[in-house]
C-alpha positions as CSV (number, residue, x, y, z in Angstrom):
1,M,-45.3,-50.0,66.7
2,S,-43.4,-53.0,65.5
3,G,-41.1,-53.3,62.5
4,Y,-40.5,-56.1,60.0
5,S,-37.4,-58.3,59.5
6,Q,-36.0,-58.2,56.0
7,K,-37.2,-61.7,55.2
8,N,-40.9,-61.4,56.0
9,T,-43.8,-62.6,54.0
10,I,-46.9,-60.3,54.0
11,L,-50.5,-61.4,53.1
12,G,-53.1,-58.6,53.1
13,F,-56.7,-58.0,52.2
14,F,-58.1,-54.5,51.5
15,A,-61.1,-52.6,50.3
16,G,-61.8,-48.9,49.5
17,G,-63.0,-46.4,47.0
18,G,-61.6,-43.9,44.6
19,L,-62.4,-40.7,42.6
20,A,-61.3,-39.9,39.1
21,T,-59.2,-36.8,38.4
22,S,-61.5,-35.9,35.5
23,G,-65.0,-36.8,34.5
24,N,-65.8,-38.3,38.0
25,Y,-69.5,-39.4,38.4
26,D,-69.5,-41.5,41.6
27,V,-67.2,-43.2,44.1
28,A,-65.7,-46.3,42.4
29,L,-65.2,-49.3,44.7
30,S,-62.1,-51.5,44.8
31,G,-60.9,-54.4,46.8
32,G,-58.4,-57.3,46.6
33,L,-55.5,-59.3,47.8
34,D,-51.9,-58.2,48.4
35,Y,-49.0,-60.7,48.7
36,A,-45.3,-59.8,49.1
37,R,-42.0,-61.5,50.0
38,G,-38.9,-59.8,51.4
39,M,-35.9,-59.6,49.1
40,N,-33.4,-57.8,51.3
41,L,-33.3,-55.3,54.2
42,R,-35.9,-52.9,52.7
43,S,-37.3,-54.3,49.5
44,F,-40.3,-56.6,48.8
45,M,-41.5,-58.1,45.5
46,G,-45.1,-59.4,45.2
47,I,-48.4,-59.2,43.4
48,E,-51.8,-57.6,43.8
49,A,-55.0,-59.2,42.6
50,F,-57.9,-56.7,42.9
51,Y,-61.2,-55.5,41.6
52,Q,-61.6,-51.9,40.4
53,Q,-64.7,-50.0,39.3
54,Y,-64.8,-46.9,37.0
55,S,-67.7,-44.4,37.2
56,L,-67.4,-41.5,34.7
57,L,-69.5,-38.8,33.0
58,Y,-68.1,-36.4,30.4
59,D,-70.4,-33.5,29.3
60,N,-68.9,-31.4,26.5
61,E,-71.2,-28.8,24.8
62,A,-71.0,-25.7,22.7
63,N,-70.4,-22.5,24.5
64,S,-69.5,-24.4,27.7
65,A,-73.2,-25.3,28.4
66,K,-74.0,-28.2,30.6
67,K,-76.9,-30.8,31.0
68,A,-77.7,-30.8,27.3
69,T,-78.7,-27.1,27.2
70,G,-76.2,-26.2,24.5
71,Y,-77.2,-26.2,20.8
72,A,-74.7,-29.0,20.1
73,G,-72.6,-31.4,22.2
74,E,-71.9,-34.8,23.5
75,I,-72.4,-36.6,26.8
76,L,-70.6,-39.8,27.5
77,R,-71.5,-42.0,30.4
78,H,-69.2,-44.9,31.4
79,N,-69.4,-47.5,34.1
80,S,-67.2,-50.5,34.1
81,A,-65.3,-52.9,36.3
82,Y,-62.0,-54.8,35.9
83,F,-60.1,-57.5,37.6
84,F,-56.4,-56.7,37.7
85,I,-53.3,-58.8,38.2
86,A,-50.4,-56.5,39.0
87,P,-46.8,-57.5,39.9
88,K,-45.6,-55.1,42.6
89,F,-42.4,-53.7,44.0
90,R,-42.3,-52.0,47.4
91,Y,-39.6,-50.2,49.4
92,C,-39.8,-50.1,53.2
93,A,-39.1,-46.6,54.7
94,G,-38.5,-45.6,58.3
95,R,-36.6,-47.0,61.2
96,Y,-39.3,-49.7,61.8
97,Q,-40.2,-50.2,58.1
98,N,-43.9,-49.6,58.8
99,T,-44.2,-47.3,55.8
100,H,-44.1,-49.0,52.4
101,L,-43.8,-47.0,49.1
102,Y,-44.8,-49.1,46.1
103,F,-45.0,-49.3,42.3
104,N,-47.0,-51.8,40.2
105,V,-48.1,-52.5,36.7
106,G,-51.1,-54.7,36.0
107,L,-53.3,-56.1,33.3
108,G,-57.0,-55.7,33.8
109,F,-59.8,-58.0,32.5
110,S,-63.2,-56.6,31.9
111,M,-66.0,-57.8,34.2
112,G,-68.7,-55.9,32.2
113,G,-70.3,-52.5,32.4
114,Y,-72.4,-49.9,30.6
115,D,-71.2,-47.3,28.1
116,S,-73.5,-44.8,26.3
117,V,-73.1,-41.7,24.3
118,R,-75.6,-38.9,23.6
119,R,-74.9,-36.6,20.6
120,W,-76.9,-33.7,19.3
121,N,-76.8,-30.7,17.1
122,T,-79.1,-27.9,16.0
123,V,-79.5,-27.0,12.3
124,S,-81.3,-24.2,10.6
125,T,-84.1,-25.2,8.1
126,P,-86.7,-23.2,6.1
127,N,-89.1,-24.2,8.8
128,G,-86.9,-23.1,11.7
129,F,-84.3,-24.7,13.9
130,V,-84.3,-28.5,14.1
131,R,-82.4,-30.4,16.8
132,N,-81.0,-33.9,16.0
133,D,-80.6,-35.8,19.3
134,T,-79.6,-39.5,19.6
135,T,-78.5,-41.7,22.5
136,L,-76.7,-45.0,21.8
137,D,-75.8,-47.9,24.0
138,Q,-72.1,-48.5,23.2
139,S,-71.4,-51.1,25.9
140,D,-69.8,-53.3,23.2
141,N,-67.1,-50.7,22.9
142,I,-65.7,-51.3,26.4
143,N,-62.2,-52.7,26.1
144,S,-61.8,-56.3,27.2
145,T,-58.3,-55.6,28.7
146,V,-56.5,-52.5,29.9
147,L,-53.1,-51.7,31.3
148,R,-52.9,-49.9,34.6
149,V,-49.8,-48.3,36.3
150,G,-50.1,-47.7,40.0
151,L,-48.0,-46.1,42.8
152,G,-48.7,-45.2,46.4
153,I,-48.0,-45.5,50.1
154,T,-49.1,-48.0,52.7
155,Q,-48.9,-47.5,56.5
156,Y,-48.8,-50.6,58.7
157,L,-50.1,-50.2,62.2
158,Y,-49.4,-52.8,64.9
159,L,-52.3,-54.9,66.1
160,G,-50.4,-57.5,68.1
161,N,-48.4,-60.6,67.3
162,N,-48.2,-60.9,63.4
163,W,-51.3,-58.8,62.6
164,R,-51.3,-55.3,61.1
165,F,-53.9,-52.7,60.2
166,T,-53.2,-51.0,56.9
167,F,-54.1,-47.6,55.4
168,T,-53.2,-47.0,51.7
169,G,-53.3,-44.0,49.4
170,D,-53.1,-45.3,45.8
171,F,-52.7,-43.4,42.5
172,G,-53.5,-45.3,39.4
173,F,-53.6,-44.3,35.7
174,L,-54.3,-46.0,32.4
175,P,-52.0,-45.4,29.3
176,G,-54.9,-46.6,27.1
177,S,-58.7,-46.0,27.0
178,L,-61.4,-47.9,28.8
179,T,-63.7,-47.7,25.8
180,A,-63.5,-47.2,22.0
181,T,-66.5,-44.9,22.2
182,S,-65.6,-41.2,21.3
183,N,-61.9,-42.0,20.7
184,F,-60.0,-40.8,17.7
185,E,-60.8,-44.0,15.7
186,D,-64.6,-43.7,16.3
187,V,-66.2,-43.0,12.9
188,A,-69.2,-41.5,14.7
189,R,-67.2,-39.1,16.8
190,S,-68.2,-35.4,16.8
191,P,-66.3,-32.2,17.4
192,Y,-67.3,-32.5,21.0
193,S,-65.9,-36.1,21.5
194,I,-63.3,-36.3,24.3
195,G,-60.9,-38.8,22.8
196,K,-59.4,-41.3,25.4
197,V,-61.4,-42.2,28.4
198,N,-58.5,-42.8,30.8
199,P,-58.6,-40.7,33.9
200,A,-56.3,-41.2,36.8
201,Y,-57.9,-42.6,40.0
202,I,-57.0,-41.6,43.5
203,S,-58.1,-44.3,46.0
204,L,-58.1,-44.7,49.7
205,R,-58.1,-48.2,51.1
206,I,-58.1,-49.9,54.5
207,G,-57.2,-53.5,55.2
208,I,-55.7,-56.1,57.4
209,A,-52.4,-58.0,56.9
210,R,-50.7,-60.9,58.5
211,T,-46.9,-61.2,58.5
212,R,-44.7,-64.3,58.8
213,N,-41.0,-64.5,59.3
214,R,-39.0,-66.7,56.9
C-alpha cells in the first residue's frame, strides 16, 4: 500500500451499477470521470462528471394487491438517464490516506427516457361492474434537470508507480422528483399516486486512477 502526499492531483475513471431504496426495477448503470486536487494534508476539492440511469416501478393498488389484480390502482414505470456535473469535497482518512470519504452536490441534465402510468378503477353500473383502465405515455413529464446530493467512501489500492485501483460505495439522493407524473401537481393523479419519484440510490463502482505530485 502507498499513501498520497498532501499536494497530489488525482484523475480517475469509474463504472458501476446501483439499486434504488424504493421502487427498484432493475440495476441502473453509472460511469464517469473524477478529478481532484489536494488542498492540505488530508483534504481534496474536485469535480465529478458522470452518467446515471434510473430504473423504477411503483405498483400501488387497493387492498395491497399487485400486478393489476386490485379493483383500483396505479402502476408507474420510469426509466431515465442523466448526465451530472458535481463539485466534490473529500477527506483522506487513515495513516496512508488510501481511504477517501466524500460529499458532492450536482446538477443533472436529462439524456432521455421513458415514463408511463397505468390507472384503473372498477365502478358498479346497472349492468354490473365495469373496469376503466388506461395506460399513458408520460415521457414528456421527465424533468429536464434534477439536483442530486451524494456521499460515500472510496478505497484506493496500490497498483504500482502512480496507478491505483478504486472501489467506491456511493449513496445518492434527489431532493426533487425525476418526473411530474403522479406528483402532487398532476391534475390526473389518483388516490393511488405516489407523489415524488425520488428514491435514493446505493451504487457500487470500480475504477482506475492516476496520481501526480504537485
